[in-house]
C-alpha positions in Angstrom: 34.0 2.4 -5.1 33.3 6.1 -4.1 30.1 7.5 -5.5 28.6 10.9 -6.2 24.6 11.1 -5.4 23.2 14.4 -6.5 19.7 15.2 -5.1 20.7 12.5 -2.1 18.1 14.5 0.8 15.4 13.5 -1.3 13.2 10.9 -1.8 14.6 8.0 -4.2 17.8 10.0 -3.6 18.0 8.7 0.0 17.1 5.5 -0.6 19.8 5.5 -3.2 22.3 6.6 -0.4 21.6 3.8 1.9 21.6 1.1 -1.0 24.7 2.1 -1.9 26.0 2.5 1.7 24.6 -1.0 2.5 26.8 -2.4 -0.2 30.3 -1.2 1.0 30.5 1.9 -1.0 31.5 5.5 -0.1 29.0 8.1 -0.7 29.2 12.0 -1.4 25.6 13.7 -1.3 25.7 16.7 -3.0 21.7 18.6 -2.6 20.8 22.2 -1.7 18.5 21.1 0.5 15.7 23.4 -1.0 13.5 20.4 -1.4 15.1 17.5 0.1 15.5 17.0 4.2 18.7 17.0 6.0 17.3 14.8 8.2 16.9 12.1 5.1 20.4 11.6 4.6 22.4 8.8 5.9 24.9 9.8 8.4 27.6 7.3 7.3 27.6 9.7 4.1 29.5 13.0 3.2 26.9 16.1 2.6 28.0 18.8 0.7 25.2 21.5 0.6 24.9 23.6 -2.3 23.7 24.3 -6.0 24.5 22.2 -9.1 23.5 25.4 -11.4 26.9 27.1 -9.9 29.9 26.0 -12.4 32.2 26.6 -9.7 30.9 24.9 -7.1 30.3 21.9 -9.1 34.1 22.1 -10.4 35.3 22.2 -6.9 33.3 19.0 -6.0 35.3 17.3 -8.6 38.7 18.8 -8.0 38.3 17.5 -4.1 36.8 13.9 -4.7 37.6 11.1 -7.2 34.5 9.5 -8.2 34.1 6.2 -9.7 30.3 7.1 -11.0 27.7 9.7 -10.4 24.1 9.0 -9.7 22.0 12.3 -10.7 18.6 12.5 -8.6 18.7 16.0 -8.0 16.2 18.2 -9.9 12.2 19.4 -10.0 9.6 17.0 -10.1 6.3 18.5 -10.5 4.7 18.5 -13.8 1.8 20.6 -12.9 4.4 23.3 -11.4 6.5 23.3 -14.6 3.7 24.3 -16.8 3.1 27.4 -14.2 6.9 28.1 -13.9 9.2 26.3 -17.1 12.0 28.6 -16.3 13.0 27.2 -13.0 12.5 23.4 -14.4 14.9 24.9 -17.5 17.3 26.1 -15.1 17.5 23.3 -13.0 16.6 20.4 -14.6 19.0 21.2 -17.6 21.6 23.5 -16.5 22.4 21.7 -13.4 22.7 18.5 -15.0 24.6 19.7 -17.9 26.9 21.4 -15.2 27.5 17.9 -13.6 28.3 16.1 -16.8 30.7 18.6 -18.0 32.4 18.3 -14.6 32.5 14.8 -14.9 33.8 15.3 -18.5 36.6 17.3 -17.4 37.9 15.3 -14.7 37.7 11.7 -16.6 35.0 10.4 -14.8 32.4 8.5 -17.2 29.7 6.7 -15.4 26.4 8.2 -15.2 23.0 7.1 -13.6 20.1 10.0 -14.7 16.8 10.0 -12.8 14.8 10.9 -15.9 10.8 10.2 -16.5 8.0 8.5 -18.1 7.1 12.2 -18.5 9.6 11.8 -21.4 7.0 9.9 -23.7 3.9 12.2 -22.8 0.7 10.8 -23.6 1.5 7.0 -24.2 0.1 5.0 -27.4 0.5 1.7 -25.6 1.1 0.4 -22.5 3.3 -1.1 -21.4 5.6 1.9 -22.7 8.6 0.4 -24.7 11.7 2.0 -25.0 11.2 2.9 -28.9 8.1 4.5 -28.1 7.8 7.9 -29.4 9.1 10.9 -27.3 6.7 13.8 -27.0 6.6 15.3 -23.8 3.4 17.3 -22.9 5.0 19.6 -20.2 8.2 21.2 -19.5 8.8 18.6 -16.8 9.4 15.9 -19.3 10.5 18.3 -21.8 13.4 19.0 -19.5 14.2 15.3 -19.1 14.1 14.8 -22.4 16.5 17.4 -23.2 19.2 15.8 -20.7 18.6 12.7 -22.6 19.9 14.1 -25.3 23.0 15.8 -24.0 23.8 12.5 -22.4 23.4 10.8 -26.0 25.9 13.4 -27.3 28.3 13.5 -24.8 28.1 10.0 -25.1 29.3 9.7 -29.0 31.7 12.8 -28.3 33.4 11.7 -25.1 32.5 7.6 -24.4 30.3 8.8 -21.6 29.0 5.5 -20.1 25.4 6.4 -18.8 21.6 4.7 -18.2 18.1 6.6 -18.0 16.1 5.3 -15.1 12.4 6.1 -16.1 
């Protein structure tokens, strides 16, 4: 099995890469290394450095590689920063995700795991938070993750995209 791990130079992404490699998978990591670390990437994987907000770059990844699945960890993660600079959260978290999803559809790849966030729920009305809990983000970070989940829902309905959101 060959998987694409976006954000594989980040904390959680790098652990996913190691786990997949240890299970015998072939792993391609895409990361712009803006907030990740090249040293965190397992040397058994293939690293492609680039920006997922660039549609041509994303298109080249899917035209040069045949994947069985995409695990999408690339994204900004600071709730506080998202309040002071919402543009970068919507641009990076939503636009980059949409480019990856669209690239998958254009290349007949339909298995996607998305690193979402409990931030989509906002202030919880009960603990533990159930899947059917109201989604009411309180910051642009949570809203950006919820927007991608809504995009995935539509792509699931229209293109039969299989997806799971990790929260």
